[in-house]
VMD Tcl script that draws the C-alpha trace (Angstrom):
set ca {
  {7.62 -1.46 -11.21}
  {8.74 -0.29 -7.79}
  {10.80 -2.73 -5.76}
  {10.05 -2.75 -2.06}
  {12.44 -3.74 0.68}
  {10.66 -6.63 2.40}
  {11.24 -5.67 6.00}
  {7.87 -5.77 7.75}
  {5.97 -8.85 8.90}
  {2.24 -8.19 8.68}
  {0.32 -9.21 11.83}
  {-2.80 -9.82 9.72}
  {-1.44 -12.27 7.17}
  {2.16 -12.92 8.41}
  {3.43 -12.01 4.94}
  {6.44 -9.76 4.38}
  {5.66 -6.26 3.15}
  {7.47 -3.05 2.33}
  {8.97 -0.91 5.05}
  {5.61 0.94 5.36}
  {3.64 -2.29 5.78}
  {0.38 -3.19 4.08}
  {-2.31 -0.56 3.56}
  {-4.74 -2.83 5.39}
  {-2.38 -2.87 8.39}
  {0.08 0.04 8.01}
  {2.89 0.74 10.43}
  {3.37 4.19 11.88}
  {7.17 4.24 11.69}
  {9.01 6.42 9.17}
  {6.16 8.94 9.17}
  {6.04 11.44 7.55}
  {7.14 10.16 4.15}
  {7.20 11.51 0.60}
  {4.48 10.12 -1.68}
  {6.04 8.61 -4.81}
  {3.04 9.76 -6.89}
  {2.40 13.39 -5.86}
  {5.77 14.11 -4.14}
  {4.04 15.63 -1.11}
  {5.26 14.95 2.41}
  {2.40 13.23 4.25}
  {1.82 11.85 7.75}
  {-1.05 9.45 6.95}
  {0.19 5.89 6.24}
  {-2.99 5.33 4.16}
  {-2.45 8.48 2.09}
  {-4.10 8.48 -1.31}
  {-3.91 11.16 -3.98}
  {-5.41 11.66 -7.43}
  {-2.21 10.48 -9.11}
  {-2.30 7.24 -7.08}
  {-6.02 6.61 -7.62}
  {-5.51 6.80 -11.40}
  {-3.07 3.85 -11.13}
  {-5.00 1.55 -8.73}
  {-4.86 -2.05 -9.93}
  {-5.56 -4.21 -6.85}
  {-8.16 -4.66 -4.14}
  {-7.70 -6.61 -0.89}
  {-10.01 -9.63 -0.54}
  {-9.71 -9.34 3.25}
  {-10.40 -5.67 4.00}
  {-11.43 -4.06 0.69}
  {-8.57 -1.53 0.56}
  {-7.39 -0.47 -2.90}
  {-3.73 -0.28 -3.93}
  {-1.39 0.33 -6.83}
  {0.94 -2.54 -5.88}
  {-0.07 -6.03 -4.76}
  {2.63 -5.94 -2.07}
  {0.61 -3.29 -0.22}
  {-2.31 -5.65 0.50}
  {-2.65 -8.83 2.57}
  {-4.85 -10.69 0.06}
  {-4.60 -8.82 -3.26}
  {-6.62 -9.58 -6.35}
  {-6.63 -7.66 -9.64}
  {-9.25 -4.93 -9.77}
  {-11.99 -5.49 -12.34}
  {-11.03 -3.90 -15.61}
  {-13.75 -1.67 -17.09}
}
mol new
graphics top color blue
foreach p $ca { graphics top sphere $p radius 0.5 }
foreach p [lrange $ca 0 end-1] q [lrange $ca 1 end] { graphics top cylinder $p $q radius 0.2 }
display resetview
């Protein structure tokens, strides 16, 4: 499991998130960054790649965004398991 530095206060839910913020309200600082899944340098804070999609486990109850880690969403809930 990846540990995130809790440095960003989300304006949507007031929760603390990783340095890149939540996917449902990403911050634009520290862009571009290297994706931990595909190792590409990307400028989109909502970047998704095939490697990431294969590992998605959570969906946000507030905005519907999908994520690998619950810390990337304001109101995460486990994705339905098929």
